[in-house]
C-alpha positions as CSV (number, residue, x, y, z in Angstrom):
1,M,0.0,0.0,0.0
2,D,1.3,3.4,-0.9
3,F,1.0,5.9,1.9
4,A,2.4,9.0,0.1
5,G,0.2,12.0,0.0
6,M,-2.7,10.5,2.0
7,S,-2.5,12.9,5.0
8,A,-5.0,15.7,5.2
9,Y,-2.7,17.4,7.7
10,G,0.2,18.5,5.6
11,A,3.7,18.5,7.2
12,R,5.9,21.6,7.4
13,M,9.2,20.3,6.1
14,S,11.8,20.6,8.8
15,D,15.0,22.4,8.1
16,I,16.9,19.1,7.9
17,H,19.7,18.2,5.4
18,L,20.4,14.6,6.0
19,P,23.5,13.0,4.6
20,Q,23.1,9.9,2.4
21,C,22.3,6.9,4.5
22,A,21.7,9.0,7.6
23,S,21.4,6.9,10.8
24,L,18.2,7.2,12.8
25,G,16.9,5.8,16.0
26,I,13.2,5.3,16.2
27,D,11.5,4.6,19.5
28,F,8.0,3.5,18.4
29,G,6.2,3.4,21.7
30,T,2.8,2.4,23.0
31,T,2.1,6.0,24.1
32,N,4.7,8.2,22.5
33,S,7.2,7.9,19.6
34,V,10.5,9.6,19.2
35,I,13.0,10.0,16.3
36,V,16.6,10.8,16.8
37,I,19.4,11.2,14.2
38,A,23.1,10.4,15.0
39,T,25.0,13.5,14.0
40,P,28.3,13.5,12.1
41,E,30.0,15.1,15.2
42,G,29.3,11.9,17.1
43,G,26.3,13.1,19.1
44,T,22.6,12.8,18.6
45,R,19.8,15.2,17.7
46,T,16.1,14.8,18.3
47,L,14.0,15.4,15.2
48,R,10.9,17.3,16.1
49,V,7.6,16.3,14.4
50,S,6.2,19.4,12.7
51,F,2.5,19.5,11.9
52,P,0.2,22.5,12.2
53,E,-1.7,20.6,14.9
54,Q,1.3,19.0,16.6
55,E,2.8,20.7,19.6
56,E,6.5,20.8,18.8
57,G,8.4,18.7,21.3
58,E,10.6,15.7,21.7
59,A,7.8,13.1,21.4
60,C,4.8,12.5,19.2
61,R,1.8,10.8,20.7
62,T,1.4,7.4,19.1
63,L,-2.2,8.1,17.9
64,L,-3.7,7.7,14.5
65,C,-7.0,9.1,13.4
66,L,-8.6,8.0,10.1
67,W,-11.6,9.5,8.4
68,Q,-13.1,9.9,4.9
69,E,-13.5,13.0,2.8
70,E,-15.2,13.4,-0.6
71,S,-13.0,14.8,-3.3
72,K,-14.0,14.9,-7.0
73,G,-16.8,12.6,-6.4
74,R,-14.7,10.0,-4.6
75,L,-14.2,9.2,-0.9
76,T,-10.5,9.6,0.1
77,L,-9.2,8.1,3.3
78,C,-7.4,10.8,5.4
79,D,-5.2,10.6,8.4
80,A,-3.6,12.6,11.3
81,I,-1.3,11.6,14.0
82,G,-0.3,12.8,17.5
83,E,-2.2,15.8,18.9
84,G,-3.6,16.4,15.4
85,A,-5.2,12.9,15.6
86,V,-7.0,14.0,18.8
87,D,-8.2,17.2,17.3
88,A,-9.4,15.5,14.2
89,Y,-11.2,12.9,16.2
90,L,-12.9,15.4,18.5
91,D,-14.0,17.4,15.4
92,D,-16.2,14.5,14.3
93,P,-16.2,11.5,16.7
94,A,-19.0,9.8,14.9
95,E,-17.3,9.7,11.5
96,S,-13.7,9.2,12.5
97,R,-11.7,6.4,14.1
98,L,-9.0,7.1,16.8
99,I,-6.5,4.3,17.0
100,M,-4.0,4.0,19.9
101,S,-1.8,1.4,21.7
102,M,-1.0,-0.2,18.4
103,K,2.3,-1.6,19.7
104,S,0.4,-3.5,22.4
105,Y,-1.2,-5.8,19.8
106,L,2.0,-6.7,17.9
107,A,2.5,-10.1,19.7
108,Q,-1.2,-11.0,19.9
109,R,-2.1,-13.6,17.4
110,S,-5.8,-12.9,18.1
111,F,-5.5,-9.5,16.3
112,R,-5.2,-10.0,12.6
113,E,-7.2,-7.3,11.0
114,T,-10.0,-4.8,11.6
115,R,-12.6,-3.3,9.3
116,L,-12.7,0.5,9.0
117,F,-15.0,2.3,6.6
118,G,-15.8,-1.0,4.9
119,K,-12.2,-2.0,4.3
120,S,-9.9,-4.5,6.0
121,F,-6.8,-3.2,7.7
122,T,-4.1,-5.3,9.2
123,L,-2.2,-4.1,12.2
124,E,0.9,-3.7,10.0
125,M,-1.0,-1.4,7.7
126,L,-2.2,0.8,10.5
127,I,1.3,1.1,12.1
128,A,2.8,1.8,8.6
129,R,0.3,4.6,8.1
130,F,1.3,6.2,11.4
131,L,5.0,5.8,10.6
132,A,4.7,7.2,7.1
133,C,2.9,10.3,8.5
134,L,5.5,10.6,11.3
135,M,8.4,10.6,8.7
136,R,6.6,13.3,6.7
137,G,6.4,15.3,9.9
138,V,10.2,15.4,10.1
139,G,10.7,15.8,6.3
140,V,12.6,12.5,5.9
141,D,12.3,9.9,3.2
142,P,12.3,6.5,5.0
143,A,13.9,4.8,2.0
144,A,17.0,7.1,2.2
145,V,18.0,6.4,5.8
146,K,19.3,3.6,8.0
147,A,17.1,3.1,11.0
148,T,17.4,1.1,14.1
149,V,14.0,0.4,15.8
150,G,13.5,-0.4,19.4
151,R,11.5,-3.4,20.7
152,P,10.7,-4.4,24.3
153,V,12.3,-7.4,26.0
154,H,8.8,-8.9,26.3
155,F,6.0,-7.7,24.0
156,V,2.5,-7.4,25.5
157,G,1.0,-10.7,24.3
158,D,2.1,-14.3,23.9
159,D,4.6,-14.4,20.9
160,N,7.8,-12.3,20.9
161,D,8.9,-13.6,17.5
162,L,5.6,-12.6,16.0
163,G,5.8,-9.2,17.7
164,E,9.2,-8.5,16.1
165,K,8.2,-9.8,12.7
166,R,5.1,-7.5,12.6
167,L,7.2,-4.6,13.8
168,R,9.7,-5.1,11.0
169,D,6.9,-5.7,8.4
170,S,5.3,-2.4,9.5
171,F,8.4,-0.4,8.9
172,V,8.9,-2.1,5.5
173,A,5.3,-1.2,4.5
174,A,6.0,2.4,5.5
175,G,8.9,2.6,3.0
176,F,12.0,1.8,5.1
177,R,14.6,-0.3,3.4
178,D,17.5,-0.6,5.9
179,I,16.1,-1.6,9.3
180,G,17.7,-3.0,12.4
181,V,15.9,-4.0,15.6
182,A,17.4,-3.7,19.1
183,L,16.2,-4.2,22.6
184,E,15.0,-0.8,24.0
185,P,16.8,-1.1,27.4
186,E,20.0,-2.0,25.7
187,A,19.6,1.1,23.5
188,A,19.2,3.2,26.6
189,G,22.3,1.6,27.9
190,W,24.3,2.8,24.9
191,R,23.1,6.3,25.5
192,F,23.9,6.2,29.2
193,A,27.4,4.8,28.4
194,H,28.5,8.3,27.4
195,R,28.2,9.3,31.1
196,L,30.7,6.6,32.1
197,D,34.5,7.2,32.4
198,R,35.4,3.6,33.2
199,P,33.9,0.1,32.6
200,A,30.8,-0.5,34.6
201,T,28.0,-2.9,35.2
202,I,24.7,-1.0,34.8
203,L,21.0,-1.8,35.2
204,V,18.6,0.0,32.9
205,G,15.0,0.4,33.8
206,D,12.9,1.3,30.7
207,F,9.3,2.2,31.5
208,G,7.0,2.6,28.6
209,G,3.2,2.9,28.3
210,G,2.5,-0.8,28.0
211,T,5.7,-2.6,28.9
212,S,8.5,-2.2,31.4
213,D,11.9,-3.7,30.8
214,F,15.0,-4.2,33.0
215,S,18.4,-5.0,31.6
216,I,21.8,-5.6,33.1
217,L,24.6,-4.6,30.8
218,R,28.4,-4.5,31.0
219,I,29.6,-1.4,29.2
220,D,33.2,-0.3,28.4
221,P,33.1,3.4,27.2
222,D,36.4,2.8,25.4
223,S,34.6,0.3,23.2
224,G,32.3,2.9,21.6
225,G,29.5,2.1,23.9
226,R,29.0,-1.5,23.0
227,A,27.2,-3.4,25.7
228,Q,27.5,-7.0,26.8
229,A,24.1,-8.3,27.9
230,L,24.2,-10.1,31.2
231,G,20.5,-10.4,32.1
232,Y,17.0,-9.3,31.0
233,S,13.6,-9.2,32.5
234,G,10.3,-7.5,31.5
235,V,6.7,-7.2,32.5
236,G,3.6,-6.2,30.4
237,I,2.6,-3.3,32.6
238,A,3.7,0.3,32.8
239,G,2.2,3.8,32.8
240,D,-1.1,2.8,31.3
241,Q,-1.7,0.4,34.3
242,F,-1.3,3.3,36.7
243,D,-4.0,5.2,34.7
244,Y,-6.3,2.2,35.1
245,R,-5.8,2.3,38.9
246,I,-7.0,5.9,39.1
247,I,-10.0,5.1,36.8
248,S,-10.9,2.1,38.9
249,N,-10.6,3.8,42.3
250,V,-11.8,7.3,41.5
251,V,-13.8,7.5,38.4
252,A,-15.7,4.2,38.1
253,P,-17.5,4.5,41.4
254,H,-19.0,7.8,40.3
255,L,-20.3,6.0,37.2
256,G,-22.0,3.2,39.0
257,S,-19.4,0.5,39.4
258,D,-20.4,-0.1,43.0
259,S,-24.1,-0.1,42.2
260,T,-26.4,-3.1,41.8
261,Y,-29.4,-4.0,39.7
262,T,-32.1,-6.8,39.6
263,I,-33.6,-9.1,37.1
264,M,-37.4,-9.7,37.5
265,G,-37.3,-8.7,41.1
266,G,-34.6,-11.1,42.1
267,E,-31.5,-10.6,44.4
268,P,-29.3,-7.6,43.7
269,L,-26.6,-8.3,41.2
270,P,-23.3,-6.4,40.7
271,M,-22.8,-4.3,37.6
272,P,-21.2,-6.1,34.7
273,V,-17.5,-6.0,35.3
274,E,-16.6,-5.7,31.6
275,W,-18.3,-2.3,31.3
276,Y,-15.8,-0.8,33.8
277,A,-12.9,-2.8,32.5
278,S,-13.5,-1.0,29.2
279,L,-13.7,2.3,31.0
280,G,-10.3,1.7,32.5
281,R,-8.9,1.2,29.0
282,W,-10.5,4.3,27.6
283,H,-9.9,3.5,23.9
284,R,-12.2,0.5,24.3
285,L,-15.1,2.9,25.0
286,S,-15.7,3.2,21.3
287,L,-16.3,-0.5,21.1
288,M,-19.1,-0.1,23.6
289,R,-20.9,2.4,21.5
290,T,-22.9,-0.3,19.7
291,P,-26.7,-0.5,19.7
292,Q,-26.6,-3.9,21.5
293,T,-24.4,-2.7,24.3
294,L,-26.2,0.6,24.8
295,R,-29.6,-1.3,24.9
296,S,-28.2,-3.6,27.5
297,M,-27.1,-0.7,29.6
298,E,-30.5,1.1,29.3
299,D,-32.2,-2.2,30.4
300,V,-30.0,-2.2,33.5
301,V,-30.7,1.4,34.3
302,R,-34.4,0.6,34.9
303,T,-33.6,-1.5,38.0
304,A,-30.2,0.0,39.0
305,S,-29.7,1.1,42.6
306,E,-28.1,4.3,41.4
307,P,-29.6,4.9,37.9
308,D,-28.2,8.4,37.5
309,R,-24.6,7.2,37.8
310,L,-25.1,4.6,35.1
311,R,-26.7,7.2,32.9
312,A,-23.6,9.2,33.3
313,L,-21.5,6.3,32.0
314,I,-23.8,5.9,29.1
315,S,-23.5,9.6,28.3
316,I,-19.7,9.4,28.4
317,I,-19.8,6.4,26.0
318,E,-22.3,8.0,23.6
319,D,-20.5,11.3,23.5
320,Q,-17.1,9.6,23.2
321,Q,-15.5,11.4,26.1
322,G,-12.8,8.8,26.6
323,Q,-10.0,11.1,25.4
324,A,-11.1,13.9,27.8
325,L,-11.2,11.5,30.7
326,Y,-7.8,10.2,29.8
327,R,-6.3,13.7,29.9
328,A,-7.8,14.3,33.4
329,V,-6.3,11.0,34.6
330,S,-2.9,11.8,33.1
331,A,-2.9,15.3,34.7
332,V,-3.6,14.1,38.2
333,K,-1.0,11.3,37.9
334,V,1.7,13.8,36.9
335,A,0.6,16.1,39.8
336,L,1.0,13.3,42.3
337,S,4.6,12.8,41.2
338,R,5.3,16.3,42.4
339,H,2.9,16.8,45.3
340,E,1.6,14.8,48.2
341,R,-2.0,15.4,47.1
342,A,-3.8,16.5,44.0
343,M,-7.4,17.2,42.8
344,F,-8.9,15.0,40.1
345,R,-11.3,17.0,38.0
346,F,-13.5,15.8,35.1
347,S,-16.7,17.3,33.8
348,H,-19.1,16.7,30.9
349,K,-22.5,18.2,30.6
350,D,-24.0,17.7,34.1
351,I,-21.4,15.1,35.1
352,V,-18.9,16.5,37.5
353,I,-16.3,14.3,39.2
354,E,-14.0,16.1,41.7
355,Q,-12.0,14.2,44.2
356,E,-8.8,14.8,46.1
357,I,-6.2,12.0,45.8
358,T,-3.3,11.7,48.2
359,R,0.0,10.2,47.1
360,K,-0.4,7.6,49.9
361,D,-3.7,6.4,48.4
362,F,-2.3,6.3,44.9
363,E,0.7,4.4,46.1
364,S,-1.6,1.8,47.8
365,W,-3.5,1.3,44.5
366,I,-0.3,0.8,42.4
367,A,1.5,-1.3,45.0
368,P,0.8,-4.6,43.2
369,D,2.3,-3.1,40.0
370,V,5.3,-1.7,41.7
371,A,5.8,-5.1,43.3
372,C,5.9,-6.6,39.8
373,F,8.7,-4.1,38.9
374,D,10.6,-5.1,42.0
375,N,10.3,-8.8,41.1
376,A,11.4,-8.2,37.5
377,V,14.5,-6.4,38.8
378,Q,15.3,-9.4,41.0
379,N,14.7,-11.8,38.0
380,A,17.2,-9.8,35.9
381,L,19.8,-9.9,38.8
382,T,19.2,-13.7,39.2
383,Q,19.6,-14.3,35.4
384,A,22.9,-12.3,35.5
385,N,24.0,-14.2,38.6
386,L,24.6,-10.8,40.3
387,T,23.6,-9.1,43.5
388,E,22.7,-5.4,44.1
389,G,26.3,-4.8,45.2
390,D,27.6,-5.8,41.8
391,I,25.6,-3.0,40.0
392,D,27.7,0.2,39.6
393,R,25.0,2.4,38.1
394,V,21.3,2.4,37.6
395,F,19.7,4.4,34.8
396,L,15.9,4.9,34.6
397,T,14.1,6.1,31.5
398,G,10.4,6.7,30.7
399,G,7.7,8.8,32.2
400,T,6.8,6.3,34.9
401,S,10.3,6.6,36.4
402,F,9.1,10.0,37.8
403,V,6.6,8.2,40.1
404,P,8.1,8.4,43.6
405,A,7.0,4.8,44.5
406,V,8.8,3.5,41.4
407,R,12.0,5.5,42.1
408,A,11.9,4.1,45.7
409,V,12.2,0.5,44.4
410,F,15.7,1.4,43.0
411,D,16.7,3.8,45.8
412,Q,16.1,1.1,48.4
413,R,17.8,-1.7,46.4
414,F,20.8,0.2,45.1
415,G,21.1,3.4,47.1
416,Q,20.2,6.9,45.8
417,D,23.8,7.7,44.9
418,R,23.8,5.0,42.2
419,V,20.4,5.8,40.7
420,D,20.4,8.3,37.8
421,T,17.8,9.6,35.4
422,G,17.8,12.1,32.5
423,G,16.4,12.3,29.0
424,E,13.5,10.2,30.3
425,F,11.6,10.5,27.0
426,V,14.4,10.4,24.4
427,S,17.1,8.2,25.8
428,V,16.0,5.0,24.1
429,A,15.8,6.7,20.7
430,E,19.2,8.4,21.3
431,G,20.7,5.0,22.0
432,L,19.1,3.5,19.0
433,A,20.5,6.2,16.8
434,L,24.0,5.6,18.2
435,M,23.6,1.8,17.5
436,S,22.4,2.6,14.0
437,R,25.5,4.5,13.2
438,A,27.9,1.9,14.7
């Protein structure tokens, strides 16, 4: 499939003059994607995606919006990515499709294709469409560069080989010809190696949106940053899971999750769990906006113990307010990383949810997830046949590393003086660019 010229949101060509066979690092993430070029001087430079609707920054939200427009009597499929995808979706939720978390499905055999606007799209086609648009946003021809792409230690799903194959195939479909694939935490290790002045054994914690990976590497800075892998471990949870905890504990009760209903005057029954599981993964809300599901919810309203709360959930689904809800959740999560308490606020029509959340409460909700991180770190140490004392430095990357409870796992195990952060959103892509040039 040719993706050239299919974006309704034209890119402003960046002022970039790439040498032949330029080396790029591409961190295609569950939540955000970053592109970095290895410079001739031996450093790296982040390429900023430049669209009229895209806030210029280091990362582009991994979001794709598709819709149709009529042109010369024919329907043309149009697209937008990043913040532009959100804007396009909110302009006409009924006639557009917002696609996110594509990376989370790479290793899932159950996802083969989906139908959009009467046509079949494989996962590879959707990712390729996003990538082609992303490259237009930095003014780069994918066929003219050498790219190293990151992959997690363990994909979300059940088949790592399938995940990597689909990832490679997606980049090929987007027009890339020279592609390498490297483990994301190992790439971060390459980037962090530039801070070392002597050989060291390091642990890299790479927290994404859907996966978190932990790698133990032996790096000699005199070898050009090359890393010897000693141990790996990963879990299929990360920042998105923390969002789900806030939804489950703060938002869902206001929308009837703790309510009951009856059937023909029988004993009270709990609300269907799947409704609120979908609420916790906001992009699934669009799948609930079917006549059958909405009819079922209206039937339950008639005997619900708190009908107004369930009607509020129906309103959020019908009006496709998942993105607005997600933004409110993200905002309070960020605030709790900086303050001991923060106010969650969300409103839509006559729905108003305001609740103060303390960091202590938040940390109690995410405790099972933080324990998984701790166990994964121990698994990496065990695989490498090392103890905490054998680790010289710890480098953390990804937005979740800002969460105090997550940072505490590493401070307690290794001591604050050995734990370092920096470039949390670009370090993987920078390392991939350095690996691409090597």
